[in-house]
C-alpha positions as CSV (number, residue, x, y, z in Angstrom):
1,X,-3.9,16.4,-16.9
2,X,-7.4,15.9,-16.5
3,X,-8.8,15.7,-13.1
4,X,-11.4,14.1,-10.9
5,X,-14.3,17.0,-10.7
6,X,-14.8,16.0,-7.0
7,X,-11.3,15.3,-5.9
8,X,-8.0,15.6,-6.7
9,X,-7.4,12.5,-8.8
10,X,-5.4,12.7,-12.4
11,X,-6.3,10.6,-15.5
12,X,-2.9,9.7,-15.5
13,X,-3.5,7.2,-12.6
14,X,-3.6,4.0,-14.0
15,X,-6.6,2.2,-14.6
16,X,-8.7,5.0,-13.1
17,X,-12.0,6.2,-14.9
18,X,-13.6,9.3,-15.1
19,X,-17.9,8.7,-15.9
20,X,-19.7,11.7,-18.1
21,X,-19.9,14.0,-15.6
22,X,-16.5,13.7,-14.9
23,X,-16.2,11.7,-12.0
24,X,-13.3,9.4,-10.8
25,X,-14.4,5.9,-10.7
26,X,-13.0,6.4,-7.4
27,X,-15.8,9.2,-6.1
28,X,-18.3,7.1,-8.5
29,X,-17.8,4.4,-6.1
30,X,-18.0,6.4,-2.7
31,X,-20.8,7.5,-3.8
32,X,-21.8,3.7,-4.3
33,X,-21.3,3.3,-0.4
34,X,-24.9,4.8,0.5
35,X,-26.7,2.1,-0.8
36,X,-25.1,-0.4,0.7
37,X,-27.1,-2.5,3.6
38,X,-24.4,-2.8,5.7
39,X,-26.0,-4.7,8.4
40,X,-26.5,-7.3,5.9
41,X,-22.9,-7.4,4.6
42,X,-21.5,-7.9,8.5
43,X,-23.5,-11.0,8.6
44,X,-22.4,-12.2,5.2
45,X,-19.3,-11.6,7.0
46,X,-19.6,-13.4,10.5
47,X,-20.8,-16.4,8.2
48,X,-17.9,-16.8,6.4
49,X,-16.1,-15.9,10.2
50,X,-18.2,-19.1,11.7
51,X,-17.9,-21.2,8.5
52,X,-13.7,-20.9,9.1
53,X,-14.5,-21.0,12.7
54,X,-15.3,-24.4,12.7
55,X,-13.8,-26.0,9.3
56,X,-11.7,-27.5,12.4
57,X,-8.1,-27.0,10.3
58,X,-6.7,-24.9,12.5
59,X,-6.4,-23.2,16.1
60,X,-7.2,-19.6,14.4
61,X,-10.6,-18.9,12.9
62,X,-7.9,-16.3,10.1
63,X,-5.4,-14.6,9.7
64,X,-4.6,-11.0,9.6
65,X,-1.8,-9.7,7.3
66,X,-0.8,-6.9,10.0
67,X,2.2,-3.8,9.1
68,X,1.5,-2.0,12.6
69,X,-0.2,0.9,10.7
70,X,-3.2,2.7,11.5
71,X,-5.5,0.4,9.4
72,X,-4.4,-3.3,10.3
73,X,-4.3,-2.4,13.6
74,X,-7.9,-1.1,13.3
75,X,-8.2,-5.0,11.9
76,X,-7.1,-7.0,14.4
77,X,-9.2,-4.7,16.5
78,X,-12.2,-5.1,14.7
79,X,-11.8,-9.0,14.5
80,X,-11.3,-9.6,18.5
81,X,-14.4,-7.1,18.6
82,X,-16.0,-9.9,16.6
83,X,-14.7,-12.9,18.9
84,X,-12.1,-14.5,16.6
85,X,-9.2,-15.7,17.2
86,X,-6.6,-14.2,14.7
87,X,-2.8,-15.1,13.6
88,X,-1.0,-11.9,13.0
89,X,1.6,-11.7,10.2
90,X,3.7,-9.5,9.3
91,X,6.2,-9.7,6.1
92,X,9.2,-7.6,7.2
93,X,9.1,-4.9,6.0
94,X,12.7,-3.3,3.7
95,X,13.9,-0.6,5.8
96,X,11.9,-1.0,9.6
97,X,11.5,2.3,11.6
98,X,11.7,2.6,15.3
99,X,8.3,4.0,15.7
100,X,7.1,1.4,13.1
101,X,8.6,-1.7,15.5
102,X,6.6,0.1,18.2
103,X,3.5,-0.1,16.8
104,X,3.7,-3.4,15.4
105,X,4.6,-4.6,19.0
106,X,1.8,-2.8,20.0
107,X,-0.7,-5.1,18.0
108,X,0.5,-8.1,19.6
109,X,-0.2,-6.0,23.0
110,X,-4.0,-6.5,21.9
111,X,-3.7,-10.3,23.0
112,X,-3.0,-12.4,19.5
113,X,0.1,-14.5,18.6
114,X,2.1,-12.9,15.6
115,X,4.6,-14.2,13.4
116,X,7.1,-12.5,11.7
117,X,8.7,-13.2,7.6
118,X,12.0,-11.8,7.2
119,X,13.6,-12.8,3.9
120,X,17.4,-12.7,4.3
121,X,18.6,-9.3,4.2
122,X,21.4,-9.7,1.5
123,X,18.9,-11.0,-0.5
124,X,16.1,-8.4,-0.3
125,X,18.2,-5.6,-0.6
126,X,19.7,-6.7,-4.4
127,X,15.7,-7.1,-4.9
128,X,15.3,-3.6,-3.4
129,X,18.0,-2.6,-6.7
130,X,16.3,-4.5,-9.1
131,X,13.0,-3.0,-8.1
132,X,14.5,0.5,-8.4
133,X,16.2,0.3,-11.1
134,X,13.7,-1.8,-13.5
135,X,10.1,-0.7,-12.6
136,X,11.0,2.2,-10.4
137,X,9.9,1.0,-7.3
138,X,12.3,0.2,-5.0
139,X,9.5,-1.3,-2.1
140,X,8.9,-4.3,-4.7
141,X,10.2,-7.2,-2.8
142,X,8.0,-5.3,0.3
143,X,5.0,-4.8,-1.6
144,X,5.5,-9.0,-3.1
145,X,6.0,-10.1,0.6
146,X,3.0,-8.2,1.8
147,X,0.8,-10.4,-0.3
148,X,3.0,-13.9,-0.4
149,X,4.1,-14.7,3.4
150,X,0.9,-14.6,5.1
151,X,-0.7,-17.0,2.3
152,X,2.2,-19.2,3.1
153,X,1.7,-18.7,6.6
154,X,-2.1,-19.4,6.3
155,X,-1.1,-22.8,4.3
156,X,1.2,-24.2,6.5
157,X,-0.6,-23.3,9.7
158,X,-3.8,-25.0,8.1
159,X,-5.9,-21.7,8.5
160,X,-8.6,-20.9,5.7
161,X,-9.4,-17.6,6.2
162,X,-6.9,-14.6,5.7
163,X,-8.7,-11.3,6.1
164,X,-7.5,-7.9,4.1
165,X,-8.0,-5.1,4.9
166,X,-9.9,-1.5,2.3
167,X,-9.7,-3.1,-1.5
168,X,-7.0,-0.6,-3.0
169,X,-9.1,-0.9,-6.3
170,X,-12.5,0.6,-4.7
171,X,-10.9,2.6,-2.9
172,X,-8.6,4.4,-5.2
173,X,-10.2,3.5,-8.5
174,X,-9.5,0.8,-10.4
175,X,-10.9,-1.7,-13.5
176,X,-15.3,-2.3,-12.9
177,X,-14.4,-5.8,-12.3
178,X,-11.8,-5.4,-9.4
179,X,-13.3,-2.7,-7.7
180,X,-16.4,-4.7,-5.9
181,X,-14.4,-7.5,-5.5
182,X,-14.8,-9.2,-2.3
183,X,-12.3,-11.9,-1.7
184,X,-8.3,-10.9,-3.1
185,X,-7.4,-14.3,-5.3
186,X,-4.5,-15.2,-7.6
187,X,-6.0,-13.1,-10.2
188,X,-6.4,-10.4,-8.2
189,X,-3.0,-10.0,-6.9
190,X,-1.0,-10.8,-10.3
191,X,-2.9,-7.6,-11.5
192,X,-3.0,-5.2,-8.9
193,X,-0.5,-6.7,-5.9
194,X,2.4,-4.7,-6.8
195,X,4.6,-6.7,-9.7
196,X,4.3,-3.3,-11.9
197,X,5.9,-6.0,-15.2
198,X,7.8,-7.0,-13.1
199,X,7.1,-11.1,-12.1
200,X,8.4,-13.0,-9.4
201,X,8.9,-15.9,-12.4
202,X,11.1,-13.3,-14.1
203,X,13.5,-13.8,-11.5
204,X,16.7,-14.6,-11.6
205,X,17.9,-14.0,-14.7
206,X,21.4,-13.2,-13.5
207,X,21.0,-10.7,-11.5
208,X,23.3,-13.5,-8.7
209,X,19.7,-13.8,-7.0
210,X,18.4,-17.8,-7.3
211,X,15.2,-19.7,-7.0
212,X,15.4,-20.7,-3.3
213,X,16.1,-17.0,-2.7
214,X,12.8,-15.8,-4.0
215,X,10.5,-18.7,-2.3
216,X,9.3,-15.9,0.5
217,X,8.3,-13.9,-2.5
218,X,6.4,-16.8,-4.3
219,X,2.7,-17.4,-4.8
220,X,1.5,-20.7,-3.3
221,X,0.8,-23.0,-6.1
222,X,-3.0,-23.6,-6.9
223,X,-3.1,-27.3,-6.2
224,X,-2.0,-25.6,-2.7
225,X,-4.1,-23.2,-2.3
226,X,-6.9,-26.0,-3.1
227,X,-5.8,-28.6,-1.0
228,X,-6.0,-25.3,2.3
229,X,-9.7,-24.3,1.1
230,X,-8.0,-21.0,1.7
231,X,-10.1,-18.1,0.1
232,X,-9.0,-13.9,1.4
233,X,-11.4,-11.7,1.8
234,X,-11.2,-7.5,2.2
235,X,-12.6,-6.2,5.0
236,X,-13.5,-2.8,3.5
237,X,-16.0,-4.9,1.8
238,X,-18.0,-5.8,4.8
239,X,-17.5,-2.5,6.7
240,X,-17.8,1.2,6.1
241,X,-13.8,2.1,5.6
242,X,-12.7,5.3,6.5
243,X,-8.6,5.7,6.7
244,X,-9.4,8.6,9.5
245,X,-11.6,6.7,11.7
246,X,-9.3,3.8,11.8
247,X,-6.8,6.3,12.6
248,X,-8.2,7.6,15.6
249,X,-9.8,4.0,16.2
250,X,-6.5,3.1,16.3
251,X,-4.6,5.3,18.6
252,X,-7.4,4.9,21.1
253,X,-5.8,1.4,21.5
254,X,-1.9,2.7,21.3
255,X,-1.2,3.5,17.8
256,X,1.3,6.0,18.0
257,X,1.3,8.2,15.2
258,X,4.8,10.5,13.9
259,X,3.6,14.0,15.5
260,X,3.9,16.1,12.5
261,X,3.4,15.9,8.7
262,X,5.7,13.3,7.1
263,X,7.6,14.5,3.7
264,X,6.2,13.7,1.3
265,X,2.1,13.5,2.4
266,X,-0.1,15.1,4.1
267,X,-1.0,13.5,7.1
268,X,1.0,11.9,10.6
269,X,-0.2,8.8,10.3
270,X,0.6,6.8,7.2
271,X,3.6,5.1,6.5
272,X,5.4,5.2,9.2
273,X,6.9,1.4,9.1
274,X,9.6,1.6,6.1
275,X,12.2,4.3,5.4
276,X,12.0,3.4,1.9
277,X,8.4,5.9,1.5
278,X,9.6,8.5,0.7
279,X,11.5,7.0,-2.5
280,X,8.1,4.8,-3.7
281,X,5.8,8.2,-3.2
282,X,8.2,10.5,-5.0
283,X,8.5,8.4,-8.4
284,X,4.8,7.9,-7.5
285,X,5.1,11.4,-8.5
286,X,7.7,11.2,-11.5
287,X,5.7,8.8,-13.2
288,X,2.0,10.2,-12.9
289,X,2.8,13.6,-11.8
290,X,0.6,13.2,-8.1
291,X,2.0,11.2,-5.1
292,X,0.8,10.2,-1.7
293,X,-0.8,13.6,-0.3
294,X,-3.0,13.6,-3.4
295,X,-4.4,10.1,-2.5
296,X,-5.0,11.3,1.1
297,X,-6.0,14.7,0.5
298,X,-8.9,13.1,-1.8
299,X,-10.2,10.6,0.8
300,X,-11.1,13.7,3.2
301,X,-12.7,15.6,0.8
302,X,-14.8,13.0,-0.8
303,X,-15.8,12.6,2.6
304,X,-16.4,16.3,3.3
305,X,-13.6,16.6,5.9
306,X,-12.3,19.0,3.8
307,X,-12.6,21.0,0.6
308,X,-11.4,20.5,-2.4
309,X,-10.2,23.7,-2.6
310,X,-8.6,23.6,0.4
311,X,-6.9,20.5,-0.5
312,X,-5.3,21.4,-3.8
313,X,-3.3,24.3,-1.5
314,X,-2.1,21.3,0.7
315,X,-0.9,19.5,-2.5
316,X,0.4,22.1,-3.9
317,X,2.4,22.9,-0.8
318,X,3.6,19.0,0.5
319,X,3.9,16.6,-2.4
320,X,6.1,16.3,-4.8
321,X,9.4,17.3,-3.4
322,X,12.9,15.6,-3.8
323,X,13.1,12.7,-1.1
324,X,16.5,15.0,0.6
325,X,15.0,13.2,3.8
326,X,12.4,10.7,5.0
327,X,11.0,10.2,8.3
328,X,14.4,12.1,9.9
329,X,16.4,10.1,8.0
330,X,18.7,11.0,5.9
331,X,18.8,9.7,1.4
332,X,22.3,9.0,1.6
333,X,21.9,6.6,4.5
334,X,19.0,5.3,2.7
335,X,20.3,4.3,-0.5
336,X,23.6,3.2,1.3
337,X,22.7,-0.2,2.2
338,X,21.9,-0.8,-1.6
339,X,25.5,0.5,-2.9
340,X,23.8,3.5,-4.3
341,X,25.2,6.8,-3.8
342,X,22.9,10.2,-4.1
343,X,23.8,10.9,-7.8
344,X,22.8,7.0,-8.4
345,X,19.8,7.6,-7.3
346,X,19.4,10.8,-9.6
347,X,19.9,9.4,-13.0
348,X,17.4,6.5,-12.0
349,X,14.8,8.7,-10.5
350,X,15.6,11.1,-14.1
351,X,15.4,7.9,-16.5
352,X,12.2,6.9,-15.1
353,X,10.9,10.8,-15.1
354,X,7.5,11.5,-17.4
355,X,8.7,14.5,-19.5
356,X,5.0,15.4,-20.7
357,X,4.7,16.5,-17.3
358,X,7.3,18.8,-16.3
359,X,9.1,21.5,-18.0
360,X,12.2,20.6,-20.1
361,X,14.7,23.0,-21.0
362,X,16.1,23.3,-24.7
363,X,18.7,21.2,-24.2
364,X,15.9,18.4,-23.1
365,X,17.3,18.5,-19.4
366,X,14.3,17.8,-16.8
367,X,13.9,21.9,-15.1
368,X,14.0,21.3,-11.4
369,X,14.4,24.5,-8.9
370,X,17.3,25.3,-5.7
371,X,16.5,22.6,-4.2
372,X,16.3,20.3,-6.7
373,X,12.2,19.7,-7.0
374,X,10.7,19.2,-10.3
375,X,8.9,22.1,-12.0
376,X,6.0,20.4,-13.0
377,X,3.8,22.0,-16.3
378,X,0.4,20.6,-14.4
379,X,-1.2,21.8,-11.2
380,X,-5.0,21.0,-9.9
381,X,-7.5,23.1,-10.9
């Protein structure tokens, strides 16, 4: 594994690129921000918002997809500050936590109309299992729903603008054509929207799910989008984006954090809404040799809030732990609704583990410590 000379991101991260100085594309993108005229970007956004407001198709100026997290809370606060009348939309999470529900309620209490799209939970559990077994992502249906439910609501309510948060390809590194994208369109969705090579159109295929079951997870047709004159923009393109400051602003307006470091992470304010997050992040570690702690640590290193040396130490003690619990909930309880037990889960884990990144015995078995944690062959230097 080759690591960025500035942050901790490795070359195993899909779509990440390194320049001739050994800097990853996420760090290069961040340095470019110092040359951005943010006042001009703000004026551009206000023009887009005003155009949507004057379109006359809806009571609302825009749709804001919200999970209840710190970033979506910040998005709502920013749009209200700018005088917008947003409609907030939540694509329900797979296994909602109590703190996640309270944070969604907090967004409502900021003074906005809110719609929750809740697909059939029986179908959802089937899709969770399909996602886990086929592409190693238990949250596959949630990731798809995040990018489809708000779009369908916008079309139905005649809202012509969707305001997304960050462009993840810019914040975490991605192809050059995607990192500078100001809009989220069908092409961006299909490449980076969490499909992982498993498109909604690939189902049903003997999985006891029919086409009608998949409607909440399907993107509107091109003709529907054209008729609605719908566009989606990234707020992070127009305003400086920083997860830590978003958290501090959101906390001041009622957002609730966990109060202690979350399993597999290094902070207490990320991924609070879904008990499946621990499994999702662990599979990222199995496939690519790094997880959520590396992502967050790298964000802080770029912004100078911690040193790279300290970040390495934090990651080495936080990341890659077998997800026996998440937010205090037992793994067996999390898996049970999917018809899986811990033994089944471990077999699925082994099938997705990149054996080039972890120690393997002479017999071909993956090497693990006494707590079931894989022994990583390479560590950040």
